[in-house]
FILUM-653906 format. One record per atom (N, C-alpha, C): x, y, z. Coordinates in pm, whole numbers, plus 32768, in hexadecimal, padded with zeros to 4 digits. Layout:
<sites>
XYZ ...
</sites>
This chain:
<sites>
89A984358D0E 89EB84328C9E 89B3840B8C19 89A484678BC8 8951841A8B41 899C83F08AB9 893183728AAB 895983238A3F 8982835389AE 89C6833F8963 898E837188D6 89108322887B 88A883488874 883E830B8813 887F82DF87A2 885E826B8773 885C821A8713 8805821A86B6 878782538702 8740822C86A2 871882988622 86DF827D85BD 869882D38545 863D82AA8533 860B832084EB 8582832184C2 856F82F78423 84D182CF8423 84B8826D83A2 84E482A38306 851682F28328 854B837B82B7 85E9834482C4 860583638321 86B1835B8313 86AB82AF82F0 8687826882F3 867281DC82DA 868581B7826A 861681D38252 861281F8819F 865A8227814B 868682898179 86F982DF8128 877882A68114 8792827F8193 881D8238818F 87FD818C8145 879B811D816F 877080DA811C 876A80DE808F 871D810B8057 871581367FC7 871581A87FA6 876382217FC4 879A828C7FB1 8757830D7F85 876483777F6A 871C83CD7F47 867483D87EFE 861D842F7F0A 85CE84197ECA 85CA84567E1D 85AD83FF7DCC 85DA840B7D32 864D83C57D40 867F83797D52 870883417D3E 869D827B7CEF 86EB826D7C7E 868281A77C8C 869481787CC7 86C981307D1A 86DA80E27D9C 864681157E05 863C81967E27 85E181FA7E5F 855181CC7E1C 854281E67D94 84C081D77D43 84A1814C7D55 84EC81087D42 84CC805A7D82 846880477DB7 84C2807A7E24 847F80607EC7 83E4808E7EDE 8406813D7EC0 836F81977EA8 832A812A7E65 831A80F57DD3 82B980C17D85 828D803B7DE7 82CA800B7E05 82AA7F9D7E71 825A7FA87ECD 82A580137EFA 8238802D7FB0 81D780847F6D 81B380BD7EF8 80F380D17ED3 80C480417EB7 81177FCE7E9C 80AB7F4C7E7D 806F7F307F0A 80FF7F077F72 80EC7EED7FDC 80727F4E8039 80677FD38009 80057FFC8059 7F857FF58036 7F5B7FF87FDD 7EF77FA87FBF 7EA87F357FE7 7EE67EE38001 7ECA7E4E8050 7EC37E8E80B7 7F1A7ED7812B 7F0E7EDE8191 7E7C7F4E81A7 7E4E7FB7814B 7DCD7FFF812C 7D9A7FB28175 7D477F5680E7 7CE97EDC80E2 7D057E8F817E 7D257E668197 7D537E04822B 7D037E8B827A 7D227EE0828F 7CDF7F408301 7C607F8E82B9 7C5D7F7D825B 7BD37F948268 7B787F00826A 7B7F7ECC8255 7B457E568266 7B497E438310 7B8F7E0E8368 7BAD7E6683D5 7B177E938436 7B5E7EF883F8 7AEA7FB58422 7A3B7F7683ED 7A747F0B8396 79C87EEF837F 79A47E7583C6 79F27E3983EC 79BD7DAA8426 79AE7D328406 79F57D408368 7A247C9E8335 7A6E7C4F8311 7A6D7BCE8325 7AB57BAF82E5 7AD77B828295 7B4E7B5D8256 7B5B7B4481C4 7B0C7B12817B 7ACE7ABC81AD 7A9C7A568170 7A077A978179 79C37B0A81D4 795E7B228198 79667B9D8110 79DE7C02813E 79FD7C5180B4 79EE7C0C8038 7A1A7BAA804E 7A6F7B3E7FD9 79A67B367F8C 79757AFD7FC5 78AB7ADF7FAC 78A97B467F7D 78837BC17FA4 78327C2C7F9B 78587C5D7F08 790E7C6E7EE2 794A7C9B7E7F 79227C437E0B 79417B967E39 79257B427DA9 79B47B0E7D98 7A1A7AFC7E05 7A7C7AB27E06 7A727A537E7A 7AFB7A357E66 7B2779BF7EEA 7B6E7A007F68 7B8A79B07FCA 7BE079E38026 7C4979FC800F 7C8B79887FAE 7D1179777FB9 7D5779FE7F40 7CEC7A227F29 7D357ABE7EBD 7D1F7B347EFD 7CBB7B457F69 7CC97B7D7FCA 7D3F7BB98001 7D757B598031 7DE97B0A80B0 7E467B50805B 7E4A7AEE7FE7 7EE37B2C7F89 7EE07BE77F5D 7E847C157F40 7E807CCF7F45 7E9E7CDF7FB8 7E747CC78021 7EA07CE880B5 7F137CD180E6 7F467C6380A7 7FE37C6D80C9 80417CA3805F 7FE87CC08014 808A7CC27F83 80AA7C5F7F54 80847C137F42 80727B817EFC 806B7B7A7E80 800A7BD47E28 7FCE7BCC7DD1 7F8D7C687D99 7FDE7C917D42 7FA27CF37CEA 7EEC7D117CDB 7EE77D817CF2 7E457D957CCF 7E187DDD7C5A 7DB77DCC7BF6 7D7F7E187BB3 7D4B7E797BB7 7D497F057B9A 7CD37F3A7BC0 7C497F2C7BD3 7C207EF57B8B 7B8D7EB57B7C 7B807E797BC9 7BBC7E187C21 7BD87DCE7C36 7BC27E337CF7 7BFE7E427CF9 7C247EB77D72 7B7D7F307D97 7B8D7F557D0B 7AEB7F9E7CFF 7A5D7F407D41 7A887ECF7D24 7A2A7E5D7D3E 7A157E677DE7 7AAB7E597E02 7AA77E2D7EB1 7A8B7E7D7EEC 7ACC7F037EB2 7AAC7F927F0E 7A037F9E7F12 79BD7F967EB7 791B7FD57E89 78DE7F4F7E97 78FF7EE47E92 78887E957E9F 78917E3E7F34 79267E067F4B 79297DFD7FEF 79337E05803E 79667E86803C 79967F13809E 79357F8480C5 78BD7FAA8072 78657FFA8028 7879806C8050 790580727FF6 796081087FF4 795781457F58 79B2817B7F69 79F381DC7EC2 7A8081B97EBB 7ABA81AE7E50 7B5681B47E33 7B53821D7DDC 7BD382A17E19 7BE882EE7DC3 7C8F82ED7DBF 7CA583237D40 7D4B831F7D28 7D7583DC7D29 7DF683CB7D43 7E4784437D3F 7EC984137CF5 7EBB84967C70 7F43846C7C45 7F9985277C41 802984C17C8D 806985687CB2 80ED85517C3E 80EF85DE7C10 816F85BF7BB8 81F9861A7BEF 825585D97BBB 82AF86297BE3 82F786917B9C 832186FD7BA9 839787347B7D 841C872C7B5D 841E87377AEA 84BD86F17AC4 84CE878E7A8D 856787937AA7 85C8882E7A7E 85DD88237A07 85F7887379DD 863688847943 86CB88A27974 86E7886A78FE 87A5886B7907 87B888B3787C 
</sites>
């Protein structure tokens, strides 16, 4: 006997909870995810470099609390601060990408 699976993909779950891409609720969710992703990427880079939050903070002239708040999406980060963390603290390069949406003419 085979059981019917109730498992959903992440895409299915997000579609059900926040609507399809392009809807206001989904757009708000996507924007929130991007700020979360920045903190997560910083945390992963810090761990990969073998640094503690305190060591990273010392390298870029801030404090451990600020690094923690950024990594945990408690505090928004200014671009200049992000650049300092990546370049001075992690000895990396910061790159941005702007993707424009195509809108249909009606």
